[in-house]
N, C-alpha and C positions, 0 to 999 in steps of 0.2 A: 895457167894462163896469167899473163901479166896485166897489171892495172892499165886502164886506158886514160890518157890525158887529152884534154881538149884545149886547143889554143884559141883564145879569144882575142880579137884585135883590141889594143889598148883603149881606143876611143869607145868601144862598146863597154869595157869595164868601167871607164870613167863616167859613162852615161848612166850606169846603174845608180839608182837612188837608194843606195845602201852604204852603211859604213864598210870600209875596206875589210875589216876583220870578219864581217858577216857574209861576204860574197861567196866563198867556197861552200859553206854549209847551205846557204840559200839556193845556190845553183844545183847542188846535189838534190835538195828537196824538190825543187821545181822539175828537175829531170825525172825524179822518181814518180812524181804525180803524173806527169805526161806519159811515161812509159807504162805505168799501171793502167791509166785510162784507155790507152790504145791496146791493151792486152798483151804487151810485149814483156812485162814482168809480172810475176805473181805478187800477191799482197805482201807476203813475207819478205821477198827479195826487194821489193820497192821500199818497204818500211826500213829494211836494213840499209839501203842506199841513202834514204832520207836521214838516217841516224835517229829515228824516233821510236818510241814505244808503240806497241800495237794500238793502244787506245788513242794516243796523240795522232798517229797517222790516220786512223779511222775518222777522227774529228776533222782533220784537214780535208780529207776526201769529201766529207759531208759539207763543209764550208765551201768547197769548190763545186759542189753539185755533182760529184762523181759517184755513181752507183757502185756500191761494194759488191763484187762478185764473190760467190761462195760456192766452191766446187766440191765434188765428192772426196777428193784427197784431203781438203781442209776439214771436212766433216769427220773423216776417219781420224785425223790427227787430234781433233777436239775430243772425240769419243775416247781415244786412248788416254788423253790427259785426264779426262773425268774419271775413267776407270782406275787410274793410278792414284787418285785422291781418296779412294775408298779404304 
């Protein structure tokens, strides 16, 4: 699957109150937060899109007031990780 590009009107880009070099990463982060909150991306994939560590993304969700979902598959992954530490 090919990456998806989003074209934003230049006036929207100029209207953003961000330094130009921060815009791409910030838009990815904002998109990741929204997609996760809507249940369209898992925590892991949203975190990956945001380019953040698990803990940093968890903190951002908390700051945004977004409840962290934790499903059975994530529990299994965590248990496998813990078993591997023994």
